[in-house]
DRENDREN-798150 format. One line per 2 residues: number of its first residue (from 1); their letters; for each residue x, y, z of N, C-alpha, C. Coordinates in pm, whole numbers, plus 50000, padded with zeros to 5 digits. Each point is the difference from the previous one (the first is absolute). Layout:
N
NUM	a	X,Y,Z,X,Y,Z,X,Y,Z  ... $
***
This chain:
306
1	ms	50118,41047,14310,50137,49988,49957,50062,49942,50146  50120,49911,49971,50052,49923,50090,50083,50103,50081 $
3	ky	50004,49968,50135,50098,50118,50092,50155,49998,49926  50059,49894,49955,50132,50006,49970,50003,50018,49838 $
5	da	49888,50077,49929,50042,49993,49851,50118,50122,49995  49986,50078,50078,50082,50122,49997,50158,49952,50004 $
7	lw	50028,49861,50058,50128,49962,50019,50054,49986,49836  49929,49953,49902,50067,49960,49881,50067,50134,49963 $
9	si	49925,50115,50003,50051,50127,49940,50113,50032,50071  50025,49990,50120,50094,50020,50086,50138,49925,49982 $
11	lg	49975,49870,49939,50102,49911,49963,50070,50061,49880  49919,50072,49935,50078,50039,49862,49947,49896,49881 $
13	kr	50066,49999,49891,50014,49942,49878,49989,49854,50033  50070,49958,50070,50002,49840,50030,49879,49945,50024 $
15	at	49895,50067,50042,49877,49951,50057,49921,49987,49895  50048,50035,49855,49913,49936,49908,50022,49857,49980 $
17	aa	50071,49934,50063,50053,49851,50018,49870,49938,50086  49906,50085,50057,49885,49939,50086,49930,49896,49931 $
19	sm	49978,49988,49870,49941,49927,49922,50061,49843,49960  50155,50007,50032,50075,49883,50001,49979,49911,50102 $
21	pp	50044,49874,50006,50011,49905,50086,50043,50060,50121  49962,49957,50133,50031,50057,50134,50162,49983,50034 $
23	qt	50064,49929,49930,50118,49930,50044,50128,50070,49917  49942,50073,49880,50102,50068,49917,50017,50132,50008 $
25	nv	50107,50050,49970,50016,50153,49997,50009,50038,49856  50025,50157,49991,49975,49999,49852,50125,49978,49911 $
27	sg	50141,49991,50079,50106,49958,49912,50038,49891,50021  49963,49896,50097,50023,49899,50022,50132,50000,50105 $
29	il	50063,50097,50005,50119,50016,50065,49962,50057,50146  50061,49974,50096,49992,50052,50164,50051,50160,50007 $
31	mf	49895,50076,50052,50039,50152,49963,50044,50034,50120  50023,49977,50122,50069,50002,50121,50099,49922,50073 $
33	df	50075,50067,50065,50124,49898,50081,49932,49921,50107  49986,49887,49974,49927,49914,50110,50106,49980,50137 $
35	nk	50124,50035,49968,50094,49977,50126,49969,50130,50096  49919,50102,49982,49975,50077,50080,49888,49957,50091 $
37	ch	49944,49873,49988,49911,49935,50084,50079,49917,50113  50148,49997,49975,50058,49897,50062,50007,50040,50173 $
39	pv	49944,49933,50076,49965,50028,50136,50159,50017,50083  49992,50072,50103,50104,49986,50097,49994,49900,50092 $
41	dl	50107,49957,50068,50023,49904,50089,49927,50021,50144  49880,49939,50027,49945,50029,50133,49978,49861,50082 $
43	dd	50017,50010,50124,49978,49878,50069,49903,49984,50090  49894,50090,49972,49869,49971,50102,49862,50019,49907 $
45	li	50009,49927,49880,49858,50004,49936,49919,49910,50041  49879,50020,50006,49865,49938,50008,49918,50004,49905 $
47	rv	49916,49894,50001,49888,50010,49920,49866,50049,50059  49938,50084,49930,49894,50044,50070,49866,50000,49936 $
49	gn	49892,49924,50020,49887,49984,49917,49953,49846,49942  49959,50000,49899,49945,49847,49946,50146,49930,49984 $
51	tn	49958,49859,49998,50088,49929,49942,50043,50012,49853  49925,50014,49940,50028,50040,49845,49936,50143,49953 $
53	dg	49933,50014,49927,49987,50121,49946,49949,50087,50093  50030,50126,50040,49961,50092,50111,50088,50018,50111 $
55	gy	50114,49896,49989,50108,50009,50112,50115,50060,49944  50104,50070,50079,50106,50082,49950,50107,50006,50101 $
57	il	50124,50023,49966,50113,49977,50086,50071,50144,50054  49994,50009,50106,50066,50122,50057,50084,49980,50120 $
59	sk	50064,50131,50040,50092,49991,50123,49936,50012,50106  50010,49918,50116,49962,50017,50114,50017,50137,50080 $
61	rq	50106,50061,49949,50022,50157,50080,49918,50070,49925  49941,49967,49887,49867,50094,49932,49891,50006,50066 $
63	ie	49965,49876,50054,49871,49984,50083,50029,50064,50151  50117,49961,50063,50024,50078,50122,49978,50145,49992 $
65	kt	50046,50066,49864,50004,50123,50015,49868,50065,49970  49898,49934,49956,49868,50024,49946,49900,50030,50079 $
67	di	49944,50123,49982,49877,50035,50113,49876,50015,49889  50008,49993,49874,49899,50008,49922,50018,49907,49876 $
69	ll	49897,49945,49962,50026,49907,49855,49900,50074,49929  50037,50048,49865,49919,50053,49914,49998,49889,49877 $
71	sf	49870,49952,49981,49997,49890,49913,49892,50054,49862  50065,49977,49903,49917,50020,49863,49986,49872,49914 $
73	gv	49868,49964,49993,49997,49880,49925,49956,49894,50072  49864,49999,50047,49977,49889,50086,49908,49873,49954 $
75	nn	49901,50045,49912,49932,49865,49918,49927,49948,50098  50038,49826,50002,49935,49935,50097,50095,49933,50089 $
77	dw	50143,50056,50016,50099,49948,50058,50051,50103,50120  49996,49985,50115,50063,50104,50090,50080,49908,50118 $
79	tf	50052,49889,49939,50127,49919,50099,50092,50086,49992  50066,50083,49938,50128,50071,50012,49969,50073,50125 $
81	ee	49911,50086,49970,49947,50136,50101,49981,49921,50132  49917,49875,50044,49985,49936,50086,50107,49910,50062 $
83	df	50098,49963,49940,50131,49940,50043,50075,50125,50075  50022,50106,49903,50088,50101,50066,49981,50063,50111 $
85	sk	49837,50007,50042,49967,50052,50104,50012,49913,50132  49998,49861,49969,50048,49891,50103,50134,50013,50041 $
87	nk	50060,50020,49908,50182,50028,50029,50009,50150,50108  49935,50094,49948,49990,50131,50077,49867,50067,50014 $
89	kv	49976,50037,50116,49860,50090,49972,50015,50143,49945  49941,50010,49869,50016,50098,49946,49874,50047,49925 $
91	kv	49969,50120,49974,49880,50053,49934,50003,49962,49859  49886,49938,49956,50009,49956,49843,49889,50087,49922 $
93	ys	50035,50053,49906,49909,50071,49901,50043,49941,49855  49865,49917,49972,49997,49953,49876,49912,50057,49876 $
95	yd	50029,50009,49900,49923,50082,49866,49979,49916,49908  49862,49968,49962,49982,49939,49867,49842,50036,50001 $
97	ys	49961,50047,49899,49856,50008,49938,49949,49903,49987  50093,49919,49887,49939,49892,49936,49977,49864,50091 $
99	tt	50032,50004,50126,49942,49903,50104,49853,50007,50008  49948,50122,50007,49858,50027,50034,49911,49941,49890 $
101	kl	50072,49950,49876,49920,49944,49919,49984,49840,49990  50077,49929,50106,49999,49892,50003,49891,49938,50097 $
103	df	49943,49871,49953,49899,49938,50083,50029,50013,50143  50118,49944,50052,50000,49982,50145,49983,50140,50083 $
105	fn	50010,50108,49908,50009,50134,50062,49849,50046,50049  49914,49945,49924,49846,50022,50013,49926,49920,50117 $
107	pn	49981,50051,50118,49936,49917,50126,49896,49935,49941  49919,50046,49904,49873,49944,49957,50010,49906,49907 $
109	fk	50115,49947,49977,50026,49903,49893,49927,49865,50015  49942,49950,49938,49895,49918,50013,50023,49836,49926 $
111	mn	49963,49893,50055,50027,49901,49935,49889,49968,49867  50051,49973,49870,49907,49993,49891,49949,49868,50017 $
113	ya	49899,49983,50085,49925,49864,49999,49964,49961,49860  49943,50103,49912,49895,49958,49881,50126,49919,49910 $
115	gi	50115,50077,50011,50121,49943,49942,50038,49837,50031  49981,49993,50116,50027,49884,50053,49888,49885,49959 $
117	vf	49873,50023,50019,49917,49917,49943,49972,49984,49869  50056,50096,49906,50017,49972,49888,50068,49881,49955 $
119	nv	50154,50023,50079,50094,49898,49961,49961,49881,50061  49921,49993,50088,49965,49868,50079,49899,49942,49892 $
121	lr	49896,50067,49933,49934,49934,49924,50046,49958,49885  50103,50073,49961,50098,49947,49865,50086,49899,50046 $
123	lk	50021,49944,50126,50075,49918,50047,50148,50045,49989  50044,50124,50005,50118,50045,50026,50062,50010,50125 $
125	rs	50018,49891,50082,50060,49997,50116,50132,50092,50032  50081,49993,49910,50123,50061,49998,49969,50151,50013 $
127	rv	49915,50049,49926,49978,50154,49982,49941,50031,50138  49903,49921,50062,49941,50023,50110,50088,50026,50112 $
129	lq	50109,49918,49993,50121,49988,50111,50084,50120,49992  50015,50028,49875,50085,50122,49953,49964,50131,50067 $
131	hi	49832,49994,49964,49942,50124,50031,49996,50030,50150  49977,49896,50071,49999,49991,50153,50130,50032,50062 $
133	ry	50092,49944,49940,50146,50025,50056,50027,50152,49965  49957,50051,49884,50025,50139,49979,49931,50092,50086 $
135	ir	49871,49973,50037,49934,50081,50100,50047,50003,50122  50049,49883,50055,50074,49964,50134,50108,50086,50017 $
137	nq	50096,50012,49886,50126,50076,49997,49949,50138,50010  49908,50068,49921,49983,50133,49999,49972,50049,50156 $
139	ks	49891,49897,50068,49970,50030,50131,50134,49981,50107  50089,49920,49957,50104,50000,50102,50103,50121,49955 $
141	lh	50032,50063,49881,50036,50103,49972,49952,50116,50054  49875,50008,49999,49922,50120,50077,50027,50023,50156 $
143	ks	49980,49872,50053,50034,49979,50132,50156,50056,50049  50079,49954,49921,50125,50041,50006,50037,50115,50008 $
145	fm	49929,50064,49876,50019,50153,49980,49948,50095,50099  49911,49954,50065,49939,50104,50096,50075,49966,50129 $
147	nf	50055,49906,50028,50062,49975,50111,50150,50042,50021  50064,50013,49885,50130,50070,49979,49981,50169,50000 $
149	fd	49906,50053,49898,49998,50127,49980,49913,50052,50102  50030,50040,50106,49934,50030,50122,50078,50151,50051 $
151	ek	49914,50089,50007,50070,50138,50025,50032,49990,50125  49933,49911,50096,50040,50003,50143,50149,49951,50024 $
153	kg	50048,49901,49902,50119,49945,49995,50099,50081,49933  49967,50119,49919,50095,50084,49935,50014,49941,49865 $
155	hy	49912,49917,49946,50002,49963,49871,49898,50067,49896  50027,50075,49938,49910,50073,49919,49977,49956,49836 $
157	fv	49895,49953,49941,50003,49994,49859,49931,50138,49939  50068,50032,49904,49937,50141,49949,49935,49946,49846 $
159	pk	49894,49998,49933,49953,49981,49895,50053,50083,49881  50121,50021,49975,50023,50087,49895,50142,49947,49939 $
161	fi	50017,50030,49889,50129,49971,49916,50081,50122,50035  50169,49960,50014,50100,50108,50010,50015,50050,49850 $
163	ae	49967,50125,49999,50044,50079,49877,50068,50116,50012  49978,50087,49892,50084,50126,49984,49940,50116,50041 $
165	yd	49837,49975,50039,49924,50093,50027,49889,49956,50120  49902,50090,50051,49910,49922,50078,49880,50051,49955 $
167	dd	49899,49892,50002,49840,50020,49963,49940,49884,50092  49884,49946,49942,49934,49930,50094,50053,49876,50016 $
169	in	50081,49937,49879,50059,49862,50000,50157,49979,50017  50048,50129,49990,50152,50020,50009,50055,50090,50098 $
171	is	50129,49952,50037,50049,50077,50107,50160,50023,49982  50032,50097,50005,50154,50038,49988,50095,49994,50093 $
173	fa	50120,49966,49978,50104,49997,50121,50001,50108,50100  50003,50120,49928,49985,50134,50074,49901,50000,50096 $
175	si	49864,49956,49971,49900,50002,50082,50021,49897,50099  50053,49887,49978,50031,49901,50094,50095,50047,50128 $
177	fn	50107,50048,49930,50118,50012,50096,49930,50154,50075  49943,50085,49963,49962,50098,50052,49895,49980,50116 $
179	gl	49918,49894,49963,49908,49959,50116,50058,49914,50104  50160,49942,49968,50027,49935,50125,50082,50108,50101 $
181	gn	49997,50120,49975,50026,50109,50067,50179,49977,50024  50050,50029,50127,50125,50009,50029,50071,49857,50031 $
183	ie	50077,49940,49902,50033,49865,50036,50146,49985,49960  50077,49912,50068,50148,50012,50028,50056,49932,49879 $
185	dl	50102,50034,49944,50074,49942,49912,50039,49847,49997  49982,49948,49886,50008,49857,50006,49913,49897,50067 $
187	si	49875,50083,50025,49897,49931,50077,49921,49907,49910  49992,50030,49866,49888,49956,49919,50049,49887,49927 $
189	fl	49937,49873,49964,50030,49903,49899,49886,50018,49911  50028,49961,49865,49924,50011,49889,49981,49893,49916 $
191	km	49884,49941,49974,50005,49885,49909,49900,50046,49884  50037,49965,49878,49938,50040,49885,49977,49891,49906 $
193	di	49880,49964,49963,49978,49901,49881,49850,50044,49912  50042,50103,49939,49896,50056,49935,49979,49994,49842 $
195	eg	50072,49873,49959,49987,49985,49851,50030,50092,49914  50118,50044,50000,50037,50086,49899,50006,50135,50034 $
197	ge	49920,50053,50096,49965,50155,50026,50133,50018,50102  50094,49919,50036,50110,50068,50063,50089,50094,49946 $
199	yl	49999,49993,49856,50084,50089,49929,49943,50141,49999  49871,50016,50012,49941,50137,50024,49992,50051,50150 $
201	cl	49971,49916,50101,49993,50032,50130,50125,50012,50089  50091,49902,49986,50116,49991,50097,50101,50163,49971 $
203	pq	49988,50022,49913,50081,50165,49993,49938,50095,50104  49883,49983,50012,49922,50101,50092,50047,49961,50142 $
205	cl	50065,49908,50026,50034,49976,50155,50132,50055,50036  50064,50054,49894,50131,50036,50018,50029,50129,50094 $
207	pf	49898,50097,49991,50029,50103,50138,49978,49946,50125  49981,49878,50020,49949,49931,50119,50100,49902,50051 $
209	id	50115,50012,49894,50069,49855,50007,50083,49965,50123  50044,50128,50074,50059,49999,50114,49932,49917,50109 $
211	ki	49871,49982,49992,49893,49946,50087,50017,49836,49989  50023,49956,49893,49993,49863,49955,50093,49932,50028 $
213	ng	50024,49901,50088,50104,49874,50033,50028,49913,49872  49876,49992,49918,50025,49885,49906,49871,49993,49919 $
215	lv	50017,49920,49856,49874,49983,49964,50030,49866,49904  49881,49926,50009,49994,49901,49917,49909,50029,49886 $
217	ie	50033,49969,49874,49949,50062,49888,49969,49863,49875  49886,49993,49977,49982,49891,49874,50014,50092,49862 $
219	fh	50105,50000,49901,50013,50060,49906,49942,49922,49894  49927,50049,49927,49913,49929,49888,50046,50052,49871 $
221	il	49948,49916,49884,50015,50017,49873,50153,50080,49963  50092,49911,50075,50137,50038,49935,50037,50010,49855 $
223	ai	49931,49904,49929,50036,49999,49890,49979,50129,49889  49920,50069,50070,49929,50156,49938,50080,50083,50079 $
225	ad	49977,49989,50122,50061,50134,50095,50136,49986,50048  50073,49917,49935,50153,49973,50021,50087,50138,50038 $
227	mk	49972,50088,49916,50080,50133,50020,49962,50061,50097  49873,50016,50018,49907,50078,50121,50041,49935,50124 $
229	fe	50023,49851,49989,50034,49930,50141,50124,50050,50035  50093,49983,49880,50141,50031,50076,50043,50143,50021 $
231	al	49919,50111,49952,49990,50146,50059,49959,49992,50138  49893,49921,50033,49948,50024,50134,50088,49928,50082 $
233	ld	50066,49864,49976,50083,49951,50089,50126,50075,50034  50052,50073,49894,50103,50105,50014,49963,50091,50107 $
235	tl	49896,50071,49990,49964,50102,50081,49984,49935,50169  49925,49904,49990,49998,49930,50136,50142,49963,50065 $
237	se	50079,49959,49897,50124,49945,50055,50076,50111,50049  49980,50120,49995,50060,50120,50081,49988,49980,50141 $
239	kf	49900,49946,50038,49970,50014,50150,49976,49827,50051  49966,49916,49914,49979,49856,50020,50085,49919,49947 $
241	yv	50035,49875,50072,50093,49899,49921,49877,49890,49998  50043,49906,49872,49894,49882,49978,50045,49900,50103 $
243	ah	49889,49942,50085,50023,49916,50095,49971,49881,49949  49893,49967,49931,49961,49887,49933,49923,50024,49864 $
245	vh	50020,49880,49927,49936,49998,49868,49924,49856,49943  49912,49998,49989,49936,49875,49952,49906,50012,49855 $
247	gn	50013,49917,49920,49935,49970,49876,49865,49957,50023  49851,50049,49984,49880,49961,50012,49968,49927,49875 $
249	ny	50006,49843,50036,49976,49919,49893,49832,49966,49939  49953,50116,50025,49835,50016,49920,50027,50069,49901 $
251	gk	50104,50066,49987,50018,50094,49883,50114,49899,49909  50034,50011,49901,50087,49958,49893,50166,50055,50017 $
253	li	50065,49951,49916,50144,50074,49997,49990,50110,49891  50064,50071,49985,50020,50098,49910,50057,49926,49859 $
255	yn	49953,50031,49913,50036,49949,49884,50151,49995,49976  50060,49866,49961,50151,49990,49972,50073,50016,50116 $
257	tn	49959,50031,50122,50072,49996,50139,49964,49897,50093  50050,50002,50088,49967,49924,50138,49936,50089,50136 $
259	ip	49982,50108,49938,49941,50104,50106,49854,49985,50005  49938,49981,50114,49850,50006,50013,49964,50136,49950 $
261	ev	49862,50008,49936,49935,50134,49966,49945,50037,50144  49972,49940,50109,49964,50056,50143,50100,49971,50082 $
263	le	50056,50097,50079,50097,50022,50083,49963,50025,50160  49994,49925,50085,49975,50057,50157,50146,50022,50029 $
265	it	50005,50148,50045,50137,50062,50062,49940,50040,50142  50115,49977,50081,49998,50060,50135,50121,50095,50012 $
267	li	49958,50141,50033,50118,50094,50008,49995,50036,50150  50140,50029,50059,50031,50028,50132,50073,50148,50012 $
269	nk	49959,50075,50077,50063,50119,50014,50120,49983,50041  50096,50068,49914,50159,50010,50061,50022,50018,50147 $
271	kl	49938,50077,50040,50020,50024,50137,49949,49889,50103  49962,49903,49961,49982,49865,50070,50107,49915,49984 $
273	vp	50076,50033,49924,50121,49908,49963,50151,50058,50012  50066,49912,50060,50156,50014,50030,50053,50069,49860 $
275	ke	50114,50113,50038,50037,50040,49857,50085,49903,49920  50071,49910,50071,50056,49890,49918,49890,49911,49949 $
277	vv	49958,50008,49876,49910,49922,49940,50075,49903,49897  49961,49878,49985,50047,49905,49893,49866,49971,49940 $
279	ls	50027,49967,49841,49894,49923,49954,49984,49871,50030  49889,49930,49983,49957,49889,50047,50070,49860,49891 $
281	kk	50045,49923,50055,50050,49901,49934,49897,49870,49989  49894,50034,50064,49898,49898,50024,49935,49959,49831 $
283	dy	49948,49883,50019,49926,49954,49868,49843,50025,50033  49927,50074,49897,49874,50027,50002,49901,49901,49895 $
285	pl	49909,49952,50059,49925,50043,50126,50084,49945,50120  49985,50068,50122,50062,49949,50116,49923,49877,50048 $
287	kn	50076,49930,50054,49948,49873,50044,49935,49992,50137  49909,49952,50037,49922,50023,50131,49926,50129,49996 $
289	ld	50011,50092,49930,49931,50133,50009,49916,50018,49876  50078,49978,49872,49894,50043,49873,49903,49885,49987 $
291	ap	49912,50006,49945,49914,49905,49941,49904,50044,49882  49994,49915,49914,49934,50038,49860,49857,50057,50042 $
293	cn	49959,50118,49897,49872,50053,50046,49913,49888,49936  49994,49947,49906,49947,49902,49954,50060,49862,50028 $
295	kn	49935,49930,50101,50053,49885,50061,49993,49881,49907  49936,50031,49874,49987,49879,49897,50129,50020,49899 $
297	kd	50063,50112,50011,50133,50008,49900,50140,50018,50077  50092,49955,49940,50127,50031,50070,50019,50165,50005 $
299	dy	50087,50037,50105,50024,50151,50007,50111,50024,49904  50008,50122,49965,50103,50042,49902,50133,50024,50090 $
301	kl	50126,49975,49931,50099,49990,50058,50071,50163,49946  50053,50059,50096,50051,50153,49965,50188,49983,50007 $
303	lf	50039,50052,49909,50141,49970,50009,50056,50124,49994  50107,50016,50101,50104,50127,50025,50143,49950,49973 $
305	pk	50082,50109,50004,50116,49981,50001,50056,49968,50121  50094,49906,50016,50046,49943,50138,50160,50020,50035 $
***
């Protein structure tokens, strides 16, 4: 059973649409107020991480305030964690059991010489070159991973999923925060990209919310999870403002709308923002900061009242 199978039961009857095309929702009508994603106006936004997918926009003051970066969902891209730690020396704790299943993670990963010989004999030169490039890429990833995730540097990789419970491959927010010991308020920044598991896991961090100065979250399957998304955003909005929003163009648009089915949202603790806040009048995506996740497609334009 998939780790996130339970997600569908939590999302309720609308989850019966799981068999529908991913860009559609049950009714074909947007079921949440997209204007709740309207960012406040901040003058210190920067891009952290990859040029395309894997890079996010956040406030400089969040980096300055952070002592610990908690990262959930690594896969084969830790450019955000790497770039964040270049801006300020912080402890990094990254969690992702699935990373251990990737080729580069295995130090004994070997080049498939038999496959290369087979393709040479069949005169498939392009396949040979493709295979060699893949091997070299995996070797390079392994070297980069081992260089960054070094406990001597305070960068820890934990091969576990974030979940509602603890076992051999899962860990809960309670265990993580209890393990961190006595930490100052607003000293933690949290990044989460866990393919739909955010609706199950984020509510667990609420008892520790005063420790968090900000979050960047990829919200998935909005065509189905729209009402759960809005409820979760309402709860987080009691303590946080939306600092930035970007549509992930690897996903499609929700049926009959111009809203992406995957949104990358940065939240900033209200204590880091002056009392007099105004909503941003900027155009999204932000010029010179945002970039399409899929560089081969145009970015999604997000429209808010001005």
